[in-house]
Residue, then its C-alpha position, 0 to 999 in steps of 0.5 A: m027665628q030661634l033664640w039660643v041661650g047659653l047660661g053662665n056668669p060673666g067675667a074671666q074668673y068664671a070662664l071655666h066653671r062648670h056652671n058656665v058650660g052654656f056660655m062654652v056651647l055658644d062660643a063653640l057654635e059661633q066658632v064652628h058655624g062662622f058667626p060674627s063676634p057678639k055685640q052687647k045687646f039685651q043685657g048680654w052678648a048677642v049675635e045673629g047668624r044662620l044655621g042651615s036655613e034658620k035664623l038664630l040669635l045666640l045670647k049669653p046673658a050678662t046679668f049673672m045666672n040668677e037674673s038670666g030671665r031678664s035678658v032672655g025676656e028682653a030678646m024675646r019681646f024684641y023679636k016677638l018670639e014665643p017660649a017654644d022658639v027658645t033653647v037654653f043650654h045649661d049645666e045639669l047636676d043629675l046627668d053624668p059628666f059630658k052626657v047631653k039630654v034635650k027636653m021640652g019644658g019642665g021644672h028648674a030643679g034648683h037651677n037659678g038660671l032656669r028659675s029666672i027664665d021660667a019666672h020671665i017667660g014660663p016653663d015651655f022652652r027647650r032645654v039642652r041639659i049638659g051633665i056635670g055630675h053630682p059631687g056625691h053630697k049636698s054640701r059639696v054641690h055649690g063648690h062643684v058647680l062653681g068650680n073649674y073643670t079640671k085639666a083631666e076634663f079639658d079633652p072630654l069637654a072640648h070634644m063634647l062642645g065640638a060635637i054639640a056644635s057639629e050636630a046643632d043642625w038637628l036642634v035647628k030642625g027641631d029633631n031632638p031625638r036625632f040630635m041626641s042620637e047623633l051626638a051620642l054616636r059622635m061622642k062614642d066614636d072618638 
């Protein structure tokens, strides 16, 4: 089993925030791959399903970003998983909007959700970094991250979410380079 975590903040008022793009990815995965509706579990919303031959647990922590690690740790302990079984989808200031990169391990770069997960399970999990771009000045970061996507960004956002969900088989297989390559081709073609 793999545990795929989407980071965000619970509540309708946060639904379109750039900081909630991890939640948006899990919603797209559920829709594209026909997962059932999530249930409240592990201090969040969780749903089990299959992608190819691999069993997945999709988890959206309901603990707010700063405490995401509590939810992730609880699910890991329940299923007796290792950090290498965990993939976290999160927003990334240091990538251009709608660019996606995958890496294993690393630091948290000031991201409170990653910081919390790191504190609970260590740093050795896979991260799918979803670019939201930097607003240009440090003083504008908070408002940018916690701001809604603009109407002009809705089409590229929907395109990116659909592309991630469509190419997710490569992530399940652990082929991070192929995932990034296929995703880049899909994003360029349309």
